[in-house]
N, C-alpha and C positions, 0 to 999 in steps of 0.2 A: 550706375544703375544697370541691372542685368536685363537681358531680353525679356524675361518674364515680368519684371517690374515695369518695363516700358509698355508691354502689352496691357498689363493691368491698369496702369495709369491712363493710357490712351482710351481704353474701353470705358473706364469710369468717367473720364472727362466727357466723352461723347454721350454716355448715358445721361449725365446731368444736362448737357445741352439739349437732349431730346425731351427732357422733362420726364424721363422714365417711361416713355410711351410704349405702347404695344408694338408699334412699327420698329422701334429699336430692338425689342426682344426678338421679333421675327427675323430681322437682318442679322442679329447676333447668333441666333440658334440654327438658321438654315445651313445645310451642307451643300446646297445646290449652287455651284459656282456660276452657272449660266444665269440663274435668277439674280444673283448678286451683280454680275456684269451688266444686266439689263438696267439696273438702277443708275449706272453711270451714263447711260444714253437717254434715259427717261427724263422728260421735261418736268420742271416744278419740284424737283427733289431738294430738300433742305441741305445746307452745307454739311451738317453733322452726318446725314445719311450717306452722302457721297464720300465723305472721308472714311466713315466706318467700312463701307464696301471696298473702297480702294485699299485701305489698310488690310482688311481680311484677305483680299485677292493677292495683294503684294506679298504678304507673309506666306501665303499658300503657293507662291511662285507662278501665279497666273499673269501672263504678259498683258492682258487686257487692262490691268491696273496702271500700266506705265505712265500714260499721259496725265491721268488724274493725279498720280503721286508726284510727278514733276511739277505740276501746277501748285500743289500743296507745299512742295519743298521751297517754293519761292513766295509763300504766303506771308502776310504781315504779322501773323500770330505765331510766335515762337513754338508753342506746343504743337501746332499743326506741322510746322517745318520739321520738328524733331521726330514726330510720328511718321511723317513721309520718308525721312532719311532712314529710319529704322526699317520700314517696309521695303524701300528700294534696295537696301543692302541685302535683304533676304530674297528679293525677287530674282536676282541673277540675270537680269536683262543686259545684254551687251551694250545697249545704248545709254545705260545709266551714267557711266563715268563721263562720257562726252557731254551729256546734259548737265551734270553737276559742275563740270569744268566751265561750261558756258555761263551758268548762273554765278559761280564764284568769281568769274572775271568780268562780269557785267557791271561796269562802273555806275550805271544808272540805278542798279538794284543792290549796291554794296551793303546797304543797311540790312539786307536779308541774306547775306552771304555766309553767315556763321555755319549753318547746318550743311550747305553744300561743301564747304571747306572740310568739315569734319567727316562728311560722307566720302569725299575723295581720299582722305587719309585711310579710312576703313577699307575702301575698295582696293587700294594699292595698285591701281590701274596705271598704264603708261601716261595717261593724261594728268595724273595727280601732281607730280613734281612741277612740271611747267606751269600749271594753273596756280599752284600755291606760291611759286616764285613770283609770278606776275602780280597776283593779288597782294602779296606782302610788299613787294617793291612800291606799289601805289600807296600803301598804308604808311610808308616811312616818310611821307611828306610832312612838313611842319604843321602842327595843329590838326592833324587828321583825327576826326571824331570816332573812328571805328577801331578802337584799340582791341576790343574782344575778337574781331575778325583777324587783326594782325597777330594777336597772341595764338589763336587757333592755327594760323599758318605756320608760325614758328614751331609750335609743338608738333604739328603734323609733319613738317619737314624733318624734324628730329626723329620722329617715329619712322619715317620712310628711309632715313639714313642715306640719302643720295648725295654724292659729292657735288653735283651741279648746284646744290643749295648753299654751299659755303659762302660765296660772295654776298648774297643777300642776307644771310644770317650774320655775317661779319658786320654788315651795315646796320643790322638791328641792334648790335651791341651798343650803339651810340644813343639809343632810346631807352631812358630809365625804366619805362613800363615794360620793356621787352628784354632788357639786357640779361636778366637772370635766366629766363627761358631760353634765350639764344645761346648762352654758355652751355646749358644742358643739351640743347639740340646739336650744337657743334661737337660736343663730346660723344654723341651717339653715331656720328658719321665715321665709318671705318677709315683708318689711315692707310695709305698705300704702303706696300712692303718694299 
């Protein structure tokens, strides 16, 4: 999915959640970032409005969106997490990688770690490889129900191509659901000369 597709699908989902309200149209059409930021601190705003404002501010690179986007990145609704990850990647806030790493490695919230893991891979920040290794190692336990998170870690570690990932990727080879992706990930890690 391209950035434009993500933007369109997010805005369409939020329009539907708003019931196509005039308030949605106002928040979508305004170019006043201060007015948008005010919605984040104003009481009684519906979730769709807060998400729309945080998304727009994040894509515009406005740091006032950071806290709201991090909360949405850890939401129980996957489309909200995906939209928050998309906006956070464009925000350019130096705190983003640290927050995504904390969410990806939080064992109490592992059910919602998929998008933080993917965001870490996209950011390619120093926190990414250690966080993905930690998260994947925990997912290699017998009968772990979070295979999608484990697979995202394997794929991310392959994309990042860091030799520190070799031991955990070798361990992933023993898991049938991860073995093929682990082989591909290991092949992407540069060999020493």
